[in-house]
Each structure stands twice: as C-alpha cells, then as structure tokens.
mmCIF file of the C-alpha atoms, coordinates in Angstrom:
data_MODEL
# 
_entry.id   MODEL 
# 
loop_
_atom_site.group_PDB 
_atom_site.id 
_atom_site.type_symbol 
_atom_site.label_atom_id 
_atom_site.label_alt_id 
_atom_site.label_comp_id 
_atom_site.label_asym_id 
_atom_site.label_entity_id 
_atom_site.label_seq_id 
_atom_site.pdbx_PDB_ins_code 
_atom_site.Cartn_x 
_atom_site.Cartn_y 
_atom_site.Cartn_z 
_atom_site.occupancy 
_atom_site.B_iso_or_equiv 
_atom_site.pdbx_formal_charge 
_atom_site.auth_seq_id 
_atom_site.auth_comp_id 
_atom_site.auth_asym_id 
_atom_site.auth_atom_id 
_atom_site.pdbx_PDB_model_num 
ATOM 1   C CA . MET A 1 1   ? 64.883 -17.934 5.423  1.00 0.00 ? 1   MET A CA 1 
ATOM 2   C CA . ARG A 1 2   ? 65.604 -18.468 9.130  1.00 0.00 ? 2   ARG A CA 1 
ATOM 3   C CA . ILE A 1 3   ? 62.173 -19.993 9.705  1.00 0.00 ? 3   ILE A CA 1 
ATOM 4   C CA . ALA A 1 4   ? 62.472 -22.165 6.590  1.00 0.00 ? 4   ALA A CA 1 
ATOM 5   C CA . ARG A 1 5   ? 65.857 -23.397 7.817  1.00 0.00 ? 5   ARG A CA 1 
ATOM 6   C CA . GLU A 1 6   ? 64.445 -24.194 11.264 1.00 0.00 ? 6   GLU A CA 1 
ATOM 7   C CA . LEU A 1 7   ? 61.557 -26.151 9.736  1.00 0.00 ? 7   LEU A CA 1 
ATOM 8   C CA . HIS A 1 8   ? 63.879 -28.075 7.434  1.00 0.00 ? 8   HIS A CA 1 
ATOM 9   C CA . ASP A 1 9   ? 66.363 -28.941 10.167 1.00 0.00 ? 9   ASP A CA 1 
ATOM 10  C CA . ALA A 1 10  ? 63.772 -29.992 12.725 1.00 0.00 ? 10  ALA A CA 1 
ATOM 11  C CA . VAL A 1 11  ? 61.225 -31.750 10.543 1.00 0.00 ? 11  VAL A CA 1 
ATOM 12  C CA . SER A 1 12  ? 63.626 -33.531 8.170  1.00 0.00 ? 12  SER A CA 1 
ATOM 13  C CA . HIS A 1 13  ? 65.401 -35.138 11.125 1.00 0.00 ? 13  HIS A CA 1 
ATOM 14  C CA . HIS A 1 14  ? 62.147 -36.414 12.616 1.00 0.00 ? 14  HIS A CA 1 
ATOM 15  C CA . LEU A 1 15  ? 60.917 -37.683 9.241  1.00 0.00 ? 15  LEU A CA 1 
ATOM 16  C CA . ALA A 1 16  ? 64.204 -39.511 8.646  1.00 0.00 ? 16  ALA A CA 1 
ATOM 17  C CA . VAL A 1 17  ? 63.883 -41.253 12.017 1.00 0.00 ? 17  VAL A CA 1 
ATOM 18  C CA . ILE A 1 18  ? 60.242 -42.098 11.270 1.00 0.00 ? 18  ILE A CA 1 
ATOM 19  C CA . ASN A 1 19  ? 61.200 -43.507 7.864  1.00 0.00 ? 19  ASN A CA 1 
ATOM 20  C CA . LEU A 1 20  ? 63.995 -45.684 9.254  1.00 0.00 ? 20  LEU A CA 1 
ATOM 21  C CA . GLN A 1 21  ? 61.803 -46.974 12.071 1.00 0.00 ? 21  GLN A CA 1 
ATOM 22  C CA . ALA A 1 22  ? 58.882 -47.685 9.712  1.00 0.00 ? 22  ALA A CA 1 
ATOM 23  C CA . GLU A 1 23  ? 61.184 -49.774 7.515  1.00 0.00 ? 23  GLU A CA 1 
ATOM 24  C CA . ALA A 1 24  ? 62.399 -51.642 10.607 1.00 0.00 ? 24  ALA A CA 1 
ATOM 25  C CA . ALA A 1 25  ? 58.826 -52.314 11.759 1.00 0.00 ? 25  ALA A CA 1 
ATOM 26  C CA . ILE A 1 26  ? 57.845 -53.652 8.331  1.00 0.00 ? 26  ILE A CA 1 
ATOM 27  C CA . ALA A 1 27  ? 60.885 -55.932 8.213  1.00 0.00 ? 27  ALA A CA 1 
ATOM 28  C CA . ARG A 1 28  ? 60.409 -57.297 11.740 1.00 0.00 ? 28  ARG A CA 1 
ATOM 29  C CA . HIS A 1 29  ? 56.658 -57.409 12.342 1.00 0.00 ? 29  HIS A CA 1 
ATOM 30  C CA . ARG A 1 30  ? 56.399 -61.174 11.710 1.00 0.00 ? 30  ARG A CA 1 
ATOM 31  C CA . THR A 1 31  ? 59.659 -62.497 13.109 1.00 0.00 ? 31  THR A CA 1 
ATOM 32  C CA . ARG A 1 32  ? 60.253 -59.991 15.938 1.00 0.00 ? 32  ARG A CA 1 
ATOM 33  C CA . PRO A 1 33  ? 56.959 -58.330 16.901 1.00 0.00 ? 33  PRO A CA 1 
ATOM 34  C CA . GLU A 1 34  ? 58.519 -56.795 20.046 1.00 0.00 ? 34  GLU A CA 1 
ATOM 35  C CA . ALA A 1 35  ? 61.117 -54.999 17.899 1.00 0.00 ? 35  ALA A CA 1 
ATOM 36  C CA . ALA A 1 36  ? 58.372 -53.798 15.559 1.00 0.00 ? 36  ALA A CA 1 
ATOM 37  C CA . LEU A 1 37  ? 56.444 -52.436 18.545 1.00 0.00 ? 37  LEU A CA 1 
ATOM 38  C CA . ALA A 1 38  ? 59.551 -50.599 19.779 1.00 0.00 ? 38  ALA A CA 1 
ATOM 39  C CA . ALA A 1 39  ? 59.972 -49.058 16.313 1.00 0.00 ? 39  ALA A CA 1 
ATOM 40  C CA . LEU A 1 40  ? 56.343 -47.901 16.338 1.00 0.00 ? 40  LEU A CA 1 
ATOM 41  C CA . SER A 1 41  ? 56.874 -46.316 19.768 1.00 0.00 ? 41  SER A CA 1 
ATOM 42  C CA . THR A 1 42  ? 59.830 -44.373 18.369 1.00 0.00 ? 42  THR A CA 1 
ATOM 43  C CA . ILE A 1 43  ? 57.711 -43.277 15.411 1.00 0.00 ? 43  ILE A CA 1 
ATOM 44  C CA . SER A 1 44  ? 55.051 -42.006 17.801 1.00 0.00 ? 44  SER A CA 1 
ATOM 45  C CA . ALA A 1 45  ? 57.583 -40.015 19.852 1.00 0.00 ? 45  ALA A CA 1 
ATOM 46  C CA . ALA A 1 46  ? 59.360 -38.586 16.785 1.00 0.00 ? 46  ALA A CA 1 
ATOM 47  C CA . SER A 1 47  ? 56.111 -37.491 15.143 1.00 0.00 ? 47  SER A CA 1 
ATOM 48  C CA . ARG A 1 48  ? 54.970 -35.829 18.384 1.00 0.00 ? 48  ARG A CA 1 
ATOM 49  C CA . GLU A 1 49  ? 58.258 -33.914 18.631 1.00 0.00 ? 49  GLU A CA 1 
ATOM 50  C CA . ALA A 1 50  ? 58.050 -32.912 14.959 1.00 0.00 ? 50  ALA A CA 1 
ATOM 51  C CA . LEU A 1 51  ? 54.580 -31.454 15.526 1.00 0.00 ? 51  LEU A CA 1 
ATOM 52  C CA . GLY A 1 52  ? 55.889 -29.555 18.546 1.00 0.00 ? 52  GLY A CA 1 
ATOM 53  C CA . ASP A 1 53  ? 58.794 -28.139 16.524 1.00 0.00 ? 53  ASP A CA 1 
ATOM 54  C CA . ILE A 1 54  ? 56.397 -27.032 13.779 1.00 0.00 ? 54  ILE A CA 1 
ATOM 55  C CA . ARG A 1 55  ? 54.122 -25.290 16.296 1.00 0.00 ? 55  ARG A CA 1 
ATOM 56  C CA . THR A 1 56  ? 57.072 -23.536 17.910 1.00 0.00 ? 56  THR A CA 1 
ATOM 57  C CA . THR A 1 57  ? 58.561 -22.333 14.629 1.00 0.00 ? 57  THR A CA 1 
ATOM 58  C CA . LEU A 1 58  ? 55.280 -21.198 13.116 1.00 0.00 ? 58  LEU A CA 1 
ATOM 59  C CA . GLY A 1 59  ? 54.387 -19.508 16.398 1.00 0.00 ? 59  GLY A CA 1 
ATOM 60  C CA . ALA A 1 60  ? 57.132 -17.003 15.603 1.00 0.00 ? 60  ALA A CA 1 
ATOM 61  C CA . LEU A 1 61  ? 55.000 -15.819 12.683 1.00 0.00 ? 61  LEU A CA 1 
ATOM 62  C CA . ARG A 1 62  ? 51.982 -15.060 14.846 1.00 0.00 ? 62  ARG A CA 1 
ATOM 63  C CA . ALA A 1 63  ? 52.393 -11.804 16.727 1.00 0.00 ? 63  ALA A CA 1 
ATOM 64  C CA . THR A 1 64  ? 49.432 -12.650 18.949 1.00 0.00 ? 64  THR A CA 1 
ATOM 65  C CA . GLU A 1 65  ? 51.028 -15.861 20.247 1.00 0.00 ? 65  GLU A CA 1 
ATOM 66  C CA . PRO A 1 66  ? 53.648 -15.742 22.982 1.00 0.00 ? 66  PRO A CA 1 
ATOM 67  C CA . ALA A 1 67  ? 57.063 -17.049 22.055 1.00 0.00 ? 67  ALA A CA 1 
ATOM 68  C CA . GLY A 1 68  ? 58.451 -20.138 23.699 1.00 0.00 ? 68  GLY A CA 1 
ATOM 69  C CA . VAL A 1 69  ? 55.454 -22.463 23.533 1.00 0.00 ? 69  VAL A CA 1 
ATOM 70  C CA . GLU A 1 70  ? 57.983 -25.314 23.642 1.00 0.00 ? 70  GLU A CA 1 
ATOM 71  C CA . PRO A 1 71  ? 61.346 -25.381 25.460 1.00 0.00 ? 71  PRO A CA 1 
ATOM 72  C CA . PRO A 1 72  ? 64.051 -23.537 23.488 1.00 0.00 ? 72  PRO A CA 1 
ATOM 73  C CA . VAL A 1 73  ? 66.581 -25.519 21.477 1.00 0.00 ? 73  VAL A CA 1 
ATOM 74  C CA . SER A 1 74  ? 69.715 -25.847 23.607 1.00 0.00 ? 74  SER A CA 1 
ATOM 75  C CA . LEU A 1 75  ? 72.681 -28.134 24.248 1.00 0.00 ? 75  LEU A CA 1 
ATOM 76  C CA . ASP A 1 76  ? 70.424 -29.998 26.681 1.00 0.00 ? 76  ASP A CA 1 
ATOM 77  C CA . ASN A 1 77  ? 68.683 -31.427 23.584 1.00 0.00 ? 77  ASN A CA 1 
ATOM 78  C CA . LEU A 1 78  ? 71.789 -33.363 22.467 1.00 0.00 ? 78  LEU A CA 1 
ATOM 79  C CA . PRO A 1 79  ? 71.348 -36.501 24.632 1.00 0.00 ? 79  PRO A CA 1 
ATOM 80  C CA . ARG A 1 80  ? 67.750 -36.892 23.446 1.00 0.00 ? 80  ARG A CA 1 
ATOM 81  C CA . LEU A 1 81  ? 68.869 -36.349 19.857 1.00 0.00 ? 81  LEU A CA 1 
ATOM 82  C CA . ALA A 1 82  ? 71.514 -39.064 20.228 1.00 0.00 ? 82  ALA A CA 1 
ATOM 83  C CA . GLU A 1 83  ? 68.942 -41.384 21.806 1.00 0.00 ? 83  GLU A CA 1 
ATOM 84  C CA . ARG A 1 84  ? 66.572 -40.990 18.838 1.00 0.00 ? 84  ARG A CA 1 
ATOM 85  C CA . VAL A 1 85  ? 69.344 -41.970 16.434 1.00 0.00 ? 85  VAL A CA 1 
ATOM 86  C CA . ARG A 1 86  ? 70.299 -44.929 18.647 1.00 0.00 ? 86  ARG A CA 1 
ATOM 87  C CA . ALA A 1 87  ? 66.703 -46.104 18.335 1.00 0.00 ? 87  ALA A CA 1 
ATOM 88  C CA . THR A 1 88  ? 67.337 -46.656 14.622 1.00 0.00 ? 88  THR A CA 1 
ATOM 89  C CA . GLY A 1 89  ? 70.005 -49.244 15.485 1.00 0.00 ? 89  GLY A CA 1 
ATOM 90  C CA . VAL A 1 90  ? 73.080 -46.998 15.153 1.00 0.00 ? 90  VAL A CA 1 
ATOM 91  C CA . GLU A 1 91  ? 75.506 -46.620 18.047 1.00 0.00 ? 91  GLU A CA 1 
ATOM 92  C CA . VAL A 1 92  ? 76.093 -42.972 18.940 1.00 0.00 ? 92  VAL A CA 1 
ATOM 93  C CA . ASP A 1 93  ? 79.079 -41.892 21.033 1.00 0.00 ? 93  ASP A CA 1 
ATOM 94  C CA . LEU A 1 94  ? 78.255 -38.489 22.522 1.00 0.00 ? 94  LEU A CA 1 
ATOM 95  C CA . THR A 1 95  ? 80.873 -36.242 24.126 1.00 0.00 ? 95  THR A CA 1 
ATOM 96  C CA . ALA A 1 96  ? 79.205 -32.947 24.934 1.00 0.00 ? 96  ALA A CA 1 
ATOM 97  C CA . PRO A 1 97  ? 80.465 -31.244 28.100 1.00 0.00 ? 97  PRO A CA 1 
ATOM 98  C CA . GLY A 1 98  ? 78.730 -28.060 29.145 1.00 0.00 ? 98  GLY A CA 1 
ATOM 99  C CA . PRO A 1 99  ? 80.319 -24.785 28.029 1.00 0.00 ? 99  PRO A CA 1 
ATOM 100 C CA . PRO A 1 100 ? 82.729 -23.044 30.416 1.00 0.00 ? 100 PRO A CA 1 
ATOM 101 C CA . ASP A 1 101 ? 80.622 -19.893 30.027 1.00 0.00 ? 101 ASP A CA 1 
ATOM 102 C CA . PRO A 1 102 ? 76.969 -19.473 28.964 1.00 0.00 ? 102 PRO A CA 1 
ATOM 103 C CA . LEU A 1 103 ? 76.492 -19.415 25.193 1.00 0.00 ? 103 LEU A CA 1 
ATOM 104 C CA . PRO A 1 104 ? 74.072 -17.162 23.302 1.00 0.00 ? 104 PRO A CA 1 
ATOM 105 C CA . ALA A 1 105 ? 70.818 -18.929 22.429 1.00 0.00 ? 105 ALA A CA 1 
ATOM 106 C CA . ALA A 1 106 ? 71.577 -18.565 18.699 1.00 0.00 ? 106 ALA A CA 1 
ATOM 107 C CA . VAL A 1 107 ? 74.868 -20.439 19.102 1.00 0.00 ? 107 VAL A CA 1 
ATOM 108 C CA . GLU A 1 108 ? 73.306 -23.288 21.070 1.00 0.00 ? 108 GLU A CA 1 
ATOM 109 C CA . ARG A 1 109 ? 70.512 -23.540 18.512 1.00 0.00 ? 109 ARG A CA 1 
ATOM 110 C CA . ALA A 1 110 ? 73.026 -23.668 15.648 1.00 0.00 ? 110 ALA A CA 1 
ATOM 111 C CA . VAL A 1 111 ? 75.102 -26.371 17.360 1.00 0.00 ? 111 VAL A CA 1 
ATOM 112 C CA . VAL A 1 112 ? 72.038 -28.550 17.947 1.00 0.00 ? 112 VAL A CA 1 
ATOM 113 C CA . ARG A 1 113 ? 70.571 -28.066 14.466 1.00 0.00 ? 113 ARG A CA 1 
ATOM 114 C CA . ILE A 1 114 ? 73.903 -28.773 12.758 1.00 0.00 ? 114 ILE A CA 1 
ATOM 115 C CA . ALA A 1 115 ? 74.398 -31.875 14.921 1.00 0.00 ? 115 ALA A CA 1 
ATOM 116 C CA . GLN A 1 116 ? 70.852 -32.981 14.110 1.00 0.00 ? 116 GLN A CA 1 
ATOM 117 C CA . GLU A 1 117 ? 71.334 -32.582 10.376 1.00 0.00 ? 117 GLU A CA 1 
ATOM 118 C CA . ALA A 1 118 ? 74.756 -34.257 10.371 1.00 0.00 ? 118 ALA A CA 1 
ATOM 119 C CA . LEU A 1 119 ? 73.491 -37.259 12.344 1.00 0.00 ? 119 LEU A CA 1 
ATOM 120 C CA . THR A 1 120 ? 70.399 -37.539 10.150 1.00 0.00 ? 120 THR A CA 1 
ATOM 121 C CA . ASN A 1 121 ? 72.418 -37.388 6.920  1.00 0.00 ? 121 ASN A CA 1 
ATOM 122 C CA . ALA A 1 122 ? 74.829 -40.043 8.152  1.00 0.00 ? 122 ALA A CA 1 
ATOM 123 C CA . ALA A 1 123 ? 72.093 -42.368 9.437  1.00 0.00 ? 123 ALA A CA 1 
ATOM 124 C CA . ARG A 1 124 ? 70.156 -42.116 6.178  1.00 0.00 ? 124 ARG A CA 1 
ATOM 125 C CA . HIS A 1 125 ? 72.919 -42.157 3.580  1.00 0.00 ? 125 HIS A CA 1 
ATOM 126 C CA . ALA A 1 126 ? 75.940 -43.864 5.149  1.00 0.00 ? 126 ALA A CA 1 
ATOM 127 C CA . ARG A 1 127 ? 74.044 -46.546 7.113  1.00 0.00 ? 127 ARG A CA 1 
ATOM 128 C CA . PRO A 1 128 ? 76.861 -46.618 9.673  1.00 0.00 ? 128 PRO A CA 1 
ATOM 129 C CA . ARG A 1 129 ? 77.223 -48.898 12.664 1.00 0.00 ? 129 ARG A CA 1 
ATOM 130 C CA . ARG A 1 130 ? 78.555 -46.065 14.817 1.00 0.00 ? 130 ARG A CA 1 
ATOM 131 C CA . LEU A 1 131 ? 78.465 -42.282 14.841 1.00 0.00 ? 131 LEU A CA 1 
ATOM 132 C CA . ARG A 1 132 ? 80.577 -39.993 16.999 1.00 0.00 ? 132 ARG A CA 1 
ATOM 133 C CA . LEU A 1 133 ? 79.368 -36.558 18.057 1.00 0.00 ? 133 LEU A CA 1 
ATOM 134 C CA . SER A 1 134 ? 81.664 -34.318 20.079 1.00 0.00 ? 134 SER A CA 1 
ATOM 135 C CA . ILE A 1 135 ? 81.562 -30.742 21.297 1.00 0.00 ? 135 ILE A CA 1 
ATOM 136 C CA . GLY A 1 136 ? 84.743 -28.895 22.255 1.00 0.00 ? 136 GLY A CA 1 
ATOM 137 C CA . TYR A 1 137 ? 85.534 -25.364 23.362 1.00 0.00 ? 137 TYR A CA 1 
ATOM 138 C CA . GLU A 1 138 ? 88.365 -23.209 22.116 1.00 0.00 ? 138 GLU A CA 1 
ATOM 139 C CA . PRO A 1 139 ? 89.007 -19.789 23.707 1.00 0.00 ? 139 PRO A CA 1 
ATOM 140 C CA . GLU A 1 140 ? 86.816 -18.061 21.110 1.00 0.00 ? 140 GLU A CA 1 
ATOM 141 C CA . HIS A 1 141 ? 84.937 -20.875 19.411 1.00 0.00 ? 141 HIS A CA 1 
ATOM 142 C CA . VAL A 1 142 ? 82.661 -23.870 19.886 1.00 0.00 ? 142 VAL A CA 1 
ATOM 143 C CA . VAL A 1 143 ? 83.720 -26.850 17.769 1.00 0.00 ? 143 VAL A CA 1 
ATOM 144 C CA . LEU A 1 144 ? 81.257 -29.551 16.765 1.00 0.00 ? 144 LEU A CA 1 
ATOM 145 C CA . GLU A 1 145 ? 82.369 -32.752 15.035 1.00 0.00 ? 145 GLU A CA 1 
ATOM 146 C CA . VAL A 1 146 ? 80.241 -35.614 13.707 1.00 0.00 ? 146 VAL A CA 1 
ATOM 147 C CA . THR A 1 147 ? 81.929 -38.637 12.123 1.00 0.00 ? 147 THR A CA 1 
ATOM 148 C CA . ASN A 1 148 ? 80.611 -41.957 10.888 1.00 0.00 ? 148 ASN A CA 1 
ATOM 149 C CA . ASP A 1 149 ? 82.480 -45.257 10.791 1.00 0.00 ? 149 ASP A CA 1 
ATOM 150 C CA . GLY A 1 150 ? 82.027 -45.760 7.057  1.00 0.00 ? 150 GLY A CA 1 
ATOM 151 C CA . ALA A 1 151 ? 80.039 -48.984 7.355  1.00 0.00 ? 151 ALA A CA 1 
ATOM 152 C CA . GLY A 1 152 ? 77.859 -48.086 4.365  1.00 0.00 ? 152 GLY A CA 1 
ATOM 153 C CA . ALA A 1 153 ? 77.809 -45.687 1.442  1.00 0.00 ? 153 ALA A CA 1 
ATOM 154 C CA . THR A 1 154 ? 79.255 -42.210 1.695  1.00 0.00 ? 154 THR A CA 1 
ATOM 155 C CA . ALA A 1 155 ? 77.367 -39.587 3.666  1.00 0.00 ? 155 ALA A CA 1 
ATOM 156 C CA . GLY A 1 156 ? 78.540 -36.902 1.284  1.00 0.00 ? 156 GLY A CA 1 
ATOM 157 C CA . ARG A 1 157 ? 75.652 -37.086 -1.189 1.00 0.00 ? 157 ARG A CA 1 
ATOM 158 C CA . GLN A 1 158 ? 74.710 -33.802 -2.742 1.00 0.00 ? 158 GLN A CA 1 
ATOM 159 C CA . GLY A 1 159 ? 71.531 -32.275 -1.392 1.00 0.00 ? 159 GLY A CA 1 
ATOM 160 C CA . SER A 1 160 ? 70.395 -29.401 0.786  1.00 0.00 ? 160 SER A CA 1 
ATOM 161 C CA . GLY A 1 161 ? 71.767 -30.810 4.046  1.00 0.00 ? 161 GLY A CA 1 
ATOM 162 C CA . ILE A 1 162 ? 75.415 -29.765 3.857  1.00 0.00 ? 162 ILE A CA 1 
ATOM 163 C CA . PRO A 1 163 ? 74.746 -26.357 2.238  1.00 0.00 ? 163 PRO A CA 1 
ATOM 164 C CA . GLY A 1 164 ? 72.089 -25.700 4.876  1.00 0.00 ? 164 GLY A CA 1 
ATOM 165 C CA . MET A 1 165 ? 74.486 -26.554 7.710  1.00 0.00 ? 165 MET A CA 1 
ATOM 166 C CA . ARG A 1 166 ? 77.160 -24.354 6.144  1.00 0.00 ? 166 ARG A CA 1 
ATOM 167 C CA . GLN A 1 167 ? 74.721 -21.429 5.814  1.00 0.00 ? 167 GLN A CA 1 
ATOM 168 C CA . ARG A 1 168 ? 73.718 -21.799 9.446  1.00 0.00 ? 168 ARG A CA 1 
ATOM 169 C CA . ALA A 1 169 ? 77.375 -21.714 10.568 1.00 0.00 ? 169 ALA A CA 1 
ATOM 170 C CA . GLU A 1 170 ? 78.265 -18.791 8.321  1.00 0.00 ? 170 GLU A CA 1 
ATOM 171 C CA . ALA A 1 171 ? 75.262 -16.782 9.529  1.00 0.00 ? 171 ALA A CA 1 
ATOM 172 C CA . LEU A 1 172 ? 77.017 -16.642 12.916 1.00 0.00 ? 172 LEU A CA 1 
ATOM 173 C CA . GLY A 1 173 ? 80.418 -15.855 11.425 1.00 0.00 ? 173 GLY A CA 1 
ATOM 174 C CA . GLY A 1 174 ? 81.550 -19.464 11.699 1.00 0.00 ? 174 GLY A CA 1 
ATOM 175 C CA . GLU A 1 175 ? 82.585 -22.119 9.213  1.00 0.00 ? 175 GLU A CA 1 
ATOM 176 C CA . LEU A 1 176 ? 81.678 -25.682 8.349  1.00 0.00 ? 176 LEU A CA 1 
ATOM 177 C CA . HIS A 1 177 ? 83.661 -28.369 6.561  1.00 0.00 ? 177 HIS A CA 1 
ATOM 178 C CA . ALA A 1 178 ? 82.233 -31.673 5.353  1.00 0.00 ? 178 ALA A CA 1 
ATOM 179 C CA . GLU A 1 179 ? 84.663 -34.147 3.833  1.00 0.00 ? 179 GLU A CA 1 
ATOM 180 C CA . PRO A 1 180 ? 85.487 -37.827 3.457  1.00 0.00 ? 180 PRO A CA 1 
ATOM 181 C CA . LEU A 1 181 ? 88.286 -39.105 5.705  1.00 0.00 ? 181 LEU A CA 1 
ATOM 182 C CA . GLY A 1 182 ? 89.055 -42.291 3.786  1.00 0.00 ? 182 GLY A CA 1 
ATOM 183 C CA . ASP A 1 183 ? 87.802 -45.871 4.187  1.00 0.00 ? 183 ASP A CA 1 
ATOM 184 C CA . GLY A 1 184 ? 84.237 -44.609 3.713  1.00 0.00 ? 184 GLY A CA 1 
ATOM 185 C CA . ARG A 1 185 ? 84.360 -42.412 6.825  1.00 0.00 ? 185 ARG A CA 1 
ATOM 186 C CA . PHE A 1 186 ? 82.901 -38.906 6.661  1.00 0.00 ? 186 PHE A CA 1 
ATOM 187 C CA . LEU A 1 187 ? 83.422 -35.847 8.879  1.00 0.00 ? 187 LEU A CA 1 
ATOM 188 C CA . VAL A 1 188 ? 81.265 -32.787 9.486  1.00 0.00 ? 188 VAL A CA 1 
ATOM 189 C CA . ARG A 1 189 ? 83.106 -30.113 11.489 1.00 0.00 ? 189 ARG A CA 1 
ATOM 190 C CA . ALA A 1 190 ? 81.581 -26.781 12.477 1.00 0.00 ? 190 ALA A CA 1 
ATOM 191 C CA . ARG A 1 191 ? 83.472 -23.987 14.238 1.00 0.00 ? 191 ARG A CA 1 
ATOM 192 C CA . LEU A 1 192 ? 81.259 -21.234 15.633 1.00 0.00 ? 192 LEU A CA 1 
ATOM 193 C CA . PRO A 1 193 ? 82.137 -18.057 17.557 1.00 0.00 ? 193 PRO A CA 1 
ATOM 194 C CA . ARG A 1 194 ? 81.240 -18.519 21.218 1.00 0.00 ? 194 ARG A CA 1 
ATOM 195 C CA . GLY A 1 195 ? 79.905 -14.983 21.364 1.00 0.00 ? 195 GLY A CA 1 
ATOM 196 C CA . GLY A 1 196 ? 77.517 -15.401 18.444 1.00 0.00 ? 196 GLY A CA 1 
ATOM 197 C CA . ALA A 1 197 ? 77.343 -13.452 15.175 1.00 0.00 ? 197 ALA A CA 1 
ATOM 198 C CA . ARG A 1 198 ? 80.174 -11.036 14.449 1.00 0.00 ? 198 ARG A CA 1 
# 
C-alpha cells in the first residue's frame, strides 16, 4: 500500500502537469508558438521526473538494487514543485521555512506528497488563478496548508486524492482536513507529528 501510494502521488501529479501543458500547447501552437514550445519543454521535464520517481519507487521492490537511486523526497523539493505548477499558468505563493529541528524522512516525504496532491487537485479541478502553500511549525507538529483562490470550480470533487492524503497523514498519527472556505475557495490542512509516527 505504501508503494502504491507513492506511485499514485508522484505519477498523478506529473501526469496532471503534462495534461495541462499539452492542452496549452494545442491551444497556442498557431497563435503563440513560443508559448507552445515552453509547454512542450515542461512536458519533457515532467515526464523525465515521473520516470525517475517510478524507478525510485519500484527500486524498493528489488532487493538487489541499492536504495536511493534518486535523491530522497524532502522539503527541498517544494520550490521545484511550486515551479512546475506555475508553469501551468497558476500563480503559487510558497511559504516554506526550514524546520527548527531536523524532521524524520517519513515526515518530510508526507509533507511533500500531500502538498503535491493538494496542488495537483486544485490546478486540475478548481482552475484557480492563485494557490497558496505554507508550512508552519508548532511545538509538536508540522502544519501544511494549501488554499486556492476559488477562480474556477470547487477543488473538492470526490476521488482518491483527498482520501489518499488523509491516509498518508493518519499513517504518521496526524490528521488532514479538506473543506470549502466560501466564495469557491478550498483549503487542505494537514497536521503531522514532528517526530513521525506515534
């Protein structure tokens, strides 16, 4: 289940970016060929990263392969994640200071994967103009919040995204809430123990 969750979180994000960029390239290839070329460059980068994520995750199944073929998922991935979403035409405000103390790898991975899924869901379903992603630190918890500006339809469509994020948070003894805030805005808020699973 852990490996299936990793594959879903990593690959679905990349495929969503690829889909949005492919639609942009199709729409702009005649009137704005430079924008279409930029979209194709993003597709190339996203597909390359998706393949790397697949190799890394499936490598865990092969006892003969050393772990860590690719860099581990960490909070350092958040700026690149925000940049990929910006490439789809959505503004992303990122506030992600480093933790006051080192976090367990499982906690960093959960924060990044939940952020990835929340941003992907919002970009695909809400079609917002702006997304806000923030990380905060309580004495015992890491708090992640992703909100959209409600420019399009609700991001709260039923699917596997929100349940998957909630399962990932609960596996560490944390919690996740996903709810509309009014005026079409939507919030995903995860609160995870800083020490990892309890």
